[in-house]
C-alpha positions in Angstrom: 6.4 -25.4 13.6 4.2 -28.4 14.6 3.2 -30.6 11.7 -0.1 -32.5 11.8 1.0 -35.7 10.0 -2.5 -36.9 9.6 -3.7 -34.0 7.6 -0.5 -32.5 6.2 0.2 -32.9 2.5 3.9 -33.7 2.3 3.9 -33.1 -1.4 3.6 -29.4 -0.5 7.1 -29.4 1.1 9.8 -28.1 -1.4 12.8 -30.3 -2.0 15.2 -27.6 -0.7 14.2 -26.1 2.6 14.9 -22.4 2.9 18.0 -21.7 5.0 17.9 -19.3 7.9 19.8 -16.6 6.0 17.2 -16.6 3.2 14.4 -16.5 5.8 16.1 -13.5 7.5 16.3 -11.7 4.2 12.6 -12.2 3.4 11.7 -11.1 7.0 13.8 -8.0 6.6 12.0 -7.2 3.4 8.6 -7.6 5.0 9.7 -5.4 8.0 10.9 -2.6 5.6 7.7 -2.7 3.5 5.0 -3.2 6.2 5.3 0.0 8.3 2.9 2.4 10.0 1.7 5.5 8.1 -0.6 8.4 9.0 -2.4 9.8 5.9 -2.1 9.0 2.3 1.5 8.1 1.6 2.0 10.3 -1.5 1.2 13.7 0.1 2.9 12.4 3.2 6.0 11.6 1.2 5.9 15.1 -0.2 5.6 16.5 3.4 8.6 14.3 4.4 10.7 15.7 1.5 9.6 19.3 2.5 10.6 18.6 6.1 14.1 17.4 5.1 14.6 20.5 2.9 13.6 22.8 5.8 15.8 20.9 8.2 18.8 21.4 5.9 18.0 25.1 5.6 17.7 25.4 9.4 14.7 27.7 9.2 11.2 28.0 7.7 11.8 28.7 4.0 10.6 32.0 2.6 9.5 30.1 -0.5 9.6 26.6 -1.9 9.5 25.0 -5.3 8.2 21.5 -5.6 8.5 19.2 -8.6 6.5 15.9 -8.7 6.3 13.0 -11.1 2.9 12.3 -12.7 1.9 9.5 -10.3 2.8 11.4 -7.2 0.8 14.4 -8.4 -2.2 12.2 -9.3 -2.2 10.5 -5.9 -1.9 13.7 -3.9 -4.5 16.0 -5.4 -7.8 14.8 -3.9 -7.0 13.2 -0.6 -7.5 14.6 2.9 -4.5 15.5 5.0 -4.6 14.2 8.6 -5.5 16.7 11.3 -6.3 19.6 8.9 -9.7 19.1 7.5 -8.1 20.1 4.2 -7.4 18.4 0.9 -4.3 18.4 -1.3 -0.6 19.2 -1.5 -0.1 22.8 -0.3 -1.1 22.1 3.3 0.9 18.9 3.4 4.0 20.8 2.2 3.5 23.7 4.6 3.0 21.4 7.6 6.0 19.3 6.6 8.2 22.4 6.9 6.4 23.8 10.0 6.1 20.8 12.3 7.4 17.8 10.3 10.4 15.7 11.4 12.0 13.6 8.7 13.0 11.1 11.3 9.4 10.2 11.6 9.3 8.9 8.0 5.7 8.2 6.9 4.5 9.5 10.3 6.1 12.9 9.5 2.8 14.7 10.2 2.0 13.1 13.6 2.7 16.3 15.5 0.2 18.4 13.5 -1.9 20.6 15.8 -4.5 23.4 15.2 -1.9 26.2 15.6 0.3 24.6 13.0 -2.6 24.3 10.6 -3.4 28.0 11.0 0.3 28.8 10.3 0.2 26.5 7.3 -2.9 28.2 5.9 -1.2 31.6 6.2 1.9 30.3 4.5 -0.3 29.1 1.6 -2.2 32.3 1.4 1.1 34.3 1.1 1.8 32.4 -2.1 5.1 30.8 -0.9 4.5 27.4 -2.5 5.0 26.6 -6.2 4.1 23.1 -7.4 4.7 21.8 -10.9 4.7 18.5 -12.8 8.2 17.1 -13.7 7.6 15.7 -17.2 11.0 13.9 -17.4 11.0 12.5 -13.9 13.5 9.6 -13.6 11.0 7.4 -11.7 7.3 7.1 -11.2 7.8 8.1 -7.6 9.8 11.4 -7.7 9.7 14.4 -5.4 12.0 17.4 -5.3 11.7 20.2 -2.9 13.9 23.3 -3.3 13.7 25.7 -0.3 14.9 29.3 -0.2 15.6 31.6 2.8 18.0 34.5 3.5 19.8 34.1 0.2 20.4 30.4 0.8 19.0 27.4 -1.1 18.7 23.8 0.1 17.0 20.9 -1.6 15.8 17.4 -0.8 14.9 14.7 -3.3 12.9 11.4 -2.9 13.0 8.9 -5.7 12.0 5.3 -6.1 10.4 4.7 -2.7 8.5 6.9 -0.3 11.3 7.4 2.2 14.3 7.0 -0.2 16.3 10.2 -0.2 18.8 10.7 -3.0 21.4 13.3 -4.0 21.2 14.4 -7.6 24.6 14.9 -9.2 24.0 15.8 -12.8 22.6 12.8 -14.5 23.5 10.6 -11.5 21.5 9.8 -8.4 23.1 8.7 -5.2 21.1 7.3 -2.4 21.5 9.1 0.9 19.0 7.2 3.1 20.5 5.4 6.1 20.8 1.7 5.8 17.5 0.0 6.2 15.4 3.1 5.5 14.1 1.6 2.3 14.3 -1.6 0.3 15.1 -0.4 -3.2 18.4 -2.3 -3.2 17.0 -5.3 -1.3 14.2 -5.7 -3.9 16.7 -6.0 -6.7 18.8 -8.6 -4.8 15.9 -10.7 -3.4 14.1 -12.4 -6.2 10.7 -13.8 -5.1 8.2 -16.1 -6.7 5.0 -17.5 -5.4 6.5 -20.9 -4.6 9.3 -19.4 -2.6 6.8 -17.2 -0.7 4.7 -20.3 0.1 7.8 -22.3 1.2 8.8 -19.4 3.5 5.3 -19.2 5.0 5.0 -22.9 5.9 8.7 -23.3 7.0 9.5 -20.2 9.0 9.3 -20.7 12.8 6.3 -18.8 14.1 8.4 -16.7 16.4 10.3 -15.3 13.4 7.1 -14.0 11.7 4.6 -13.3 14.4 5.5 -9.6 14.3 3.2 -9.4 11.3 0.2 -9.9 13.6 0.5 -6.2 14.5 -0.5 -5.3 10.9 -3.8 -6.9 11.3 -4.4 -5.5 14.8 -3.6 -1.9 13.7 -5.7 -2.0 10.6 -8.7 -3.6 12.4 -8.5 -0.9 15.0 -8.5 1.7 12.3 -11.7 0.2 10.9 -13.3 0.0 14.3 -12.5 3.7 15.0 -13.8 4.7 11.6 -17.2 3.1 12.3 -17.7 5.6 15.1 -17.6 8.6 12.7 -18.7 9.7 9.3 -15.8 9.7 6.9 -15.8 10.0 3.1 -18.6 8.2 1.4 -19.3 6.1 4.5 -19.2 2.9 2.5 -18.1 0.9 5.5 -20.8 2.3 7.7 -23.4 1.7 5.0 -22.5 -1.9 4.7 -22.9 -2.4 8.5 -26.4 -0.8 8.9 -29.5 -2.8 9.3 -31.0 -1.9 5.9 -27.9 -3.0 4.0 -27.7 -6.2 5.9 -31.1 -7.1 4.4 -29.4 -6.7 1.0 -26.0 -8.2 1.5 -26.6 -10.3 4.6 -24.6 -10.7 7.8 -21.9 -12.8 6.2 -18.1 -13.0 6.3 -18.1 -11.4 2.8 -20.2 -8.5 4.1 -18.0 -8.1 7.1 -14.8 -8.1 5.0 -16.2 -5.4 2.8 -17.5 -3.3 5.6 -14.3 -3.3 7.7 -11.9 -2.8 4.7 -14.0 0.1 3.4 -14.4 1.6 6.8 -10.6 1.9 7.3 -10.2 3.3 3.8 -13.0 5.8 4.3 -11.2 7.3 7.3 -7.8 7.2 5.8 -8.7 8.9 2.5 -10.7 11.6 4.4 -7.6 12.6 6.4 -8.5 11.1 9.7 -5.5 11.0 12.0 -5.7 7.3 12.3 -2.5 5.3 11.8 -2.6 2.2 9.5 0.0 -0.4 8.6 1.0 0.2 5.0 2.3 -2.2 2.4 4.8 -1.2 -0.2 4.3 2.4 0.5 0.5 2.4 0.4 -1.9 2.5 3.4 -4.8 1.3 1.3 -2.7 -1.6 0.1 -1.9 -2.4 3.7 -5.6 -2.3 4.6 -6.6 -4.5 1.7 -3.8 -7.0 2.4 -4.6 -7.4 6.1 -8.3 -6.6 7.0 -9.9 -9.3 4.9 -7.5 -11.9 6.4 -8.2 -10.6 10.0 -12.0 -10.6 9.5 -12.0 -14.1 8.0 -9.9 -15.4 10.9 -12.1 -13.8 13.5 -15.4 -15.0 11.9 -14.1 -18.6 11.4 -12.1 -18.8 14.7 -8.9 -19.6 12.9 -6.1 -20.6 15.2 -3.4 -18.0 15.8 -0.5 -19.8 14.0 -2.6 -20.2 10.8 -3.7 -16.6 11.0 -0.2 -15.3 11.4 1.1 -17.3 8.5 -1.9 -16.2 6.3 -1.1 -12.5 7.2 2.5 -13.0 6.2 1.5 -14.8 3.0 -0.9 -11.9 2.1 1.6 -9.1 2.8 4.5 -10.9 1.1 2.5 -11.7 -2.0 1.5 -8.0 -2.3 5.2 -7.0 -1.9 6.2 -9.5 -4.6 3.7 -8.3 -7.2 4.7 -4.7 -6.5 8.3 -5.5 -7.2 7.6 -5.8 -10.9 4.7 -3.4 -11.1 6.5 -0.5 -9.4 5.7 1.7 -6.5 3.1 3.8 -8.4 1.4 2.9 -11.6 -1.7 3.3 -13.8 -3.1 0.1 -12.2 -5.0 0.4 -9.0 -3.0 -1.0 -6.1 -6.1 -2.7 -4.6 -5.7 -5.4 -7.2 -2.2 -6.2 -5.8 -3.2 -6.2 -2.2 -6.5 -8.0 -2.7 -4.6 -10.7 -4.5 -2.5 -11.1 -1.4 -5.6 -11.3 0.7 -7.1 -13.9 -1.5 -4.0 -16.0 -1.0 -4.2 -15.6 2.7 -7.9 -16.5 2.8 -7.3 -19.6 0.7 -4.5 -20.6 3.1 -6.8 -20.3 6.1 -9.5 -22.4 4.2 -6.9 -25.2 4.1 -5.8 -24.5 0.6 -2.6 -26.1 -0.9 0.1 -24.2 -2.9 -1.7 -25.2 -6.1 -5.0 -23.8 -4.9 -3.3 -20.5 -3.8 -2.0 -20.3 -7.3 -5.6 -20.8 -8.6 -6.8 -17.9 -6.4 -4.1 -15.6 -7.9 -5.1 -16.5 -11.5 -8.8 -15.9 -10.7 -7.9 -12.5 -9.3 -5.8 -11.5 -12.3 -8.5 -12.7 -14.7 -11.1 -10.5 -13.0 -9.6 -7.2 -11.9 -6.8 -6.5 -14.4 -7.3 -3.1 -16.0 -8.8 -1.2 -13.0 -7.3 2.3 -13.3 -5.8 4.3 -10.6 -7.2 7.9 -10.8 -5.6 9.1 -7.6 -6.0 8.7 -3.9 -9.4 10.0 -2.8 -12.5 9.0 -0.7 -14.0 6.9 -3.5 -11.0 4.5 -3.2 -13.1 2.6 -0.7 -15.5 1.6 -3.6 -12.5 0.1 -5.4 -11.4 -1.7 -2.3 -14.9 -3.2 -2.0 -14.5 -4.6 -5.5 -11.0 -5.9 -4.8 -11.8 -7.7 -1.5 -15.1 -9.1 -2.5 -13.3 -10.6 -5.5 -10.6 -11.9 -3.2 -13.2 -14.0 -1.3 -14.8 -15.2 -4.6 -11.5 -16.2 -6.0 -10.6 -18.1 -2.8 -13.9 -20.0 -2.8 -13.4 -21.0 -6.5 -9.8 -22.1 -5.8 -11.0 -24.3 -3.0 -13.2 -26.0 -5.5 -10.1 -26.5 -7.7 -11.6 -24.1 -10.2 -9.2 -21.7 -12.0 -9.2 -19.5 -15.1 -7.1 -21.5 -17.6 -4.3 -20.5 -19.9 -6.8 -20.6 -22.8 -8.5 -17.6 -21.4 -7.2 -14.0 -21.8 -3.9 -13.1 -20.1 -3.7 -16.1 -17.8 -0.7 -18.4 -18.3 -0.3 -21.9 -17.1 2.6 -20.6 -14.8 1.2 -18.4 -12.0 4.3 -16.2 -11.9 4.0 -15.5 -15.7 0.4 -14.6 -15.1 1.6 -12.1 -12.4 4.1 -10.7 -14.9 1.4 -10.3 -17.5 -0.6 -8.3 -15.0 2.3 -6.1 -14.0 3.4 -5.6 -17.6 0.0 -4.2 -18.5 0.0 -1.9 -15.5 3.5 -0.7 -15.9 3.8 -0.4 -19.7 0.6 -0.8 -21.6 -1.5 1.5 -19.4 1.1 4.4 -19.4 -0.9 6.3 -22.0 -4.1 5.8 -19.9 -2.2 7.2 -17.0 -1.3 10.4 -18.9 -4.9 10.8 -20.0 -6.1 10.3 -16.4 -3.8 13.0 -15.1 -4.8 15.4 -18.0 -8.4 14.9 -17.1 -7.7 15.5 -13.4 -5.6 18.6 -13.8 -7.9 20.2 -16.4 -11.1 20.1 -14.3 
């Protein structure tokens, strides 16, 4: 890392530099959490679990029983399944068993073809799939598929993370994923805070973290591809047309909103376009990377600063998700957009203190936005999240921050984050149940 001694603020350097072992652990965490995904990750995780059950059975099951936690059911009901033109869980389950390969993880459906879709439709029409809510699920992310054929039964269970397979033994759960397939254990061992994240970002040699550049490239390509078609509510396309530019202008903020929403429009409509996910969510991956990539492009940010900003954004989102949980009543765009605001502030030349201001401004604004499932209208929520990210960064660069005298904001930025996640994880649980009741009773 080359330091510009003229402009560098040496007060920003922590007293204890992160050792290489600590850096490698953080890098491993990012590599496990920022991975490619095709389609919404909840129905894809259900398809993954169905694929593993069918593989264990060694044949296409005659019938399957699927049990899902409330959050998985909520996020899988209204979203398009890639390559099918269909919505919802039944086709995802059928295709997972027909053409899915569990070794593909969150790209389990990448070999879907028209013939497989027709076979899947027939499988559904024959009434072979039974889906139900598991009220006493041990985790917010829980999927169990029990497959039957020729008098035999095999099951697969995912719990705690989208690719984390476990074996249930009575009240016990034993992880069966291969080492490195998920980060459930790594998260427990690797305690992050915003200061540690910032120190890592400014200290890590560029060659150790430049792999993160692929996340921005992949998600920008997804947005560009989506502009060429008409997906979902076409929020991204609308923001790019000439009439809208008369309203919102041809600004960086407008570009950030258009590109972010475009990628989300495609993904939620089931377009077979891969995106780089974050913490098990493609939308979170989009919101954490696209605003940073667009700002860097518009303002001709140098590559090193851009790479460090991408890493900061992605790692901040991972950190917040550690205490919020994989799935919650709180919309994940809040988490990812907060990461993006940090990355934008960094590219604006912001200090650690100013990055903390951006986080507080985000929490003060967006806390309480509910998650009512994955669906095309998620692009509207992302537009709110990423526009707030830009506003929060601009305020932070003016040294303006919501204070600890206002609402849930604490003087300490990490306590402010925990206030946000406590509300999303605990206080909004009853809201979550009501949302699911409304969705399932329509």
